[in-house]
N, C-alpha and C positions, 0 to 999 in steps of 0.2 A: 485469533490468528495462530497462536501457538498450538491450540487444539487441532486446527486444520492441518498444520504441518505434522503434528504427532500422528494423526490419522493417516495421512499420506505415507509417512515412513512405515507405519504398522502394516498397511496394505502391501507395500513393496516387500517387507520382510516375510510376510506370510506367503506371498506368491513365490519368492525365491526359495523359501524353505520347502514348499510342496514340490517345486520343480526338481531340486537337487535330491530330494528323498525318492521321487519316482524314478529318476534317471541315474541313480548312483551306480558305480561300476559293479559288474557281476563279481560275486565272491567277497564283497566287502561286508564286514561284520556290522551289526546294528550300531555297536559302540563307535566304530570308525565312521560309519555313515553319519551318526549324530554329531560327532566332532567336526566332520567336514561341513555339515549343514550349519552348525553353529558359527563356524568361521565365515562361511558365505553370508550368513545373516548379519554378522557384525560388520562385514565389509559393505554390504548393501545399505545398512543403516548409516554408516559413516559417509558413504557416497551421497546418499540422499540429503544428509544434513549439510554437507559442504555445498552441494548444488543450491540448497535453499538459502544458505548464507550468502552465496554469490549473487543470487537473484534479488536479495534484499539490499544489495549495495548499489547506490545510485549510479556510480561510475561504471560498474561492470555488468549490470543487468541487460544491457543492449547487445552484448557479445556472446557468441556461442562458445562456451568453454566446456570441454569434455573432462569429466572427473572419474578417475579410477581409484580403487582402494584395495589394499592387500595388507592385512596384519598391521593396520595403523599407518601404513605408508600411503600417502595420497599423491597421485600424479595428475597434473593439470596439463591439458593440451588444447590447442586452438590458437586464435589470433586476437590480439588487442592492438590499439593504435599507438600506445606510448609505453615507455619503460616504467614510468611510475604506476601505470595501471597493472603492469605485470607484477611489480613488487606488491601492490595492494592486494591482488588476487592471492598471492602466497600468504600474506599476513592474515587475510580473512580465513583461508583454509586452515592455517596453523592454529587459529584460535578456537576451532571447533573441538569439543570434547572427544577424546579418543584418537586424535590425530597425533602421531609421534613424529612424523617427518613429512615434508612436502617436497616433491620433485617437480620443480617448475619448468615445464617444457613449452610454455607459451611462446609464440613467435610474435615479433613486432611487425605490424603491417600499417605503415603510415597512411595508406590509402583508405583505411577504414574511417567511417564518419565518426566525429566526436559525439559524445552523449548529448541527447537533445536537451537544450537549456530548459529548465523548469520542469523536467520530467519527474514523475513520482515513482518511488519504489513501490513494490507490491504491498509492503507494510503500510506505507503512507496512503495508498489507495483504499485499503481496508479501513484504516482509521477515519478517512474522510467520509466513507459511506456510513460508518457508525455515527459520525458527527451529524450528518444530514438527518439520520433517523432520530437522533436526540432532539434536534431543533424542531422537527416535525411533531414529535411527541409533546414538546412544550407548547406548541401552538394548539394542538388538539385538546389539551387539558385546560384551555382558557376559553370560557364561554363567550367572552367579548369578541373573539375572532370567528364566531359562527358566521357562515356565509361568505367568508373571504376565500380567495384563491391565491395562495402564496407559494411560489417555487423556491426551493432551497438547493443551493449547490455549494459544495465545500471543496477547497483546494488548499492542501497543506494548512488546514485549520482556519483558513480565511473563508468566511461564509458570504455568499452573494444571495440576496433576497430579491425576487421578482414577483410578477403577478399584480393583482389589484385588490384594493380594499375600498370600503364605503366611506370611511371617515378619517380625518387626520388623527383622531385618537387611536383608531385601530392601527394606523401606520406607525405611530410612535410606539405603541405597545408591541408590535411585531419586532421592531428594532431592539427594544429593551429586552424582550424575551430571548432573542437570538444572542445578544451581547452578554446576557447573564448565563447562557448555557456553558457548562463546564467544557474546557478545552478550546473554545472559540477565542481566537486572538484578534480578529478584526471582522467587521461587518460592512459589506459593500451594499448600499441601498439602491435598488432599481425598482422599488415598489411604486405603482401608480395609483392615484385616486380615481375611481370610476367617474368618467365624464370630464376630467381635466388632468393636467400634468401634476405629478406629485410635488408637494411643497419641498423646498430644499431641506435636506437633513442637517441637523446641527453638526458643526465641525468638531465638537468635543463630546465625549461620552461622560455619563455619570460615573462617579467613583465605583470601581469594582466591575465595570462592564468593558467589553471589547470596544475599541474606537470605531466610529462610523466614518467611512471615507467621504471626503469632500466631493462635490459633483464632478470636477475635472479629473480628480484621481480615479473616480469610479469609471469614467469612460475609458481612461487608459488601461485600467486593470482589466476591464472586460475585453478590450481588444487583445491584450496580451494573453488572456486565458483561452480565447476562442480557438487558437491554434494548438493548444496543448491539452485540452480536455473537453469532454462531452458529458452526456449523462445528466446527473442531477435528479432531483425529485421534487414533487410539489405537494403542498398541503391545501386541501379543499375543506373549508369549514362545513360543518353539518348544516 
């Protein structure tokens, strides 16, 4: 994730630098032009980093906040629904390296919708996608799961397994592998045995594994998640 934002900031800096070098004022010396370009690049970098920091904040990511930067002074403009969100935006911006001062010109608009409950930040979304890939890899590296079709969905490090398997042993193995995967905090079991309903999953997990949700909890968890996320991935055994 950090590499992604670093690349994004670098591309912005290069683009701004080329623009200001090409359209520098007539008669300006190369030294003056370089100094001006350098300042513009620093401002563009700071602007990009502040925008990224705001996007990573769960409370602020839903709102359009304009960011300007000049010599380390950052200006925030736009609308948020609450005073504490306005203060939070200023705190987030002030924490970014290179920011000397924050001019908070955000307006309060109580008519704006509140942040969606259960929404993920951009960083959490990336983390969940990486976690899905790790669980899939664990499945693919176990020959006992050959021939199975197991879907994997992650939401804030809680993993939901679906699809079907041939035997109860494969069922329990899939739960164990998912629960043992690094960063998984909980496993919701929706796996079915081919030809019949899946056996109830144990309500407790072995030491060192993520807990497996009870059947009633699983149904409620799935209903809650349907409105807030989509996607996911699936594992098909060889």
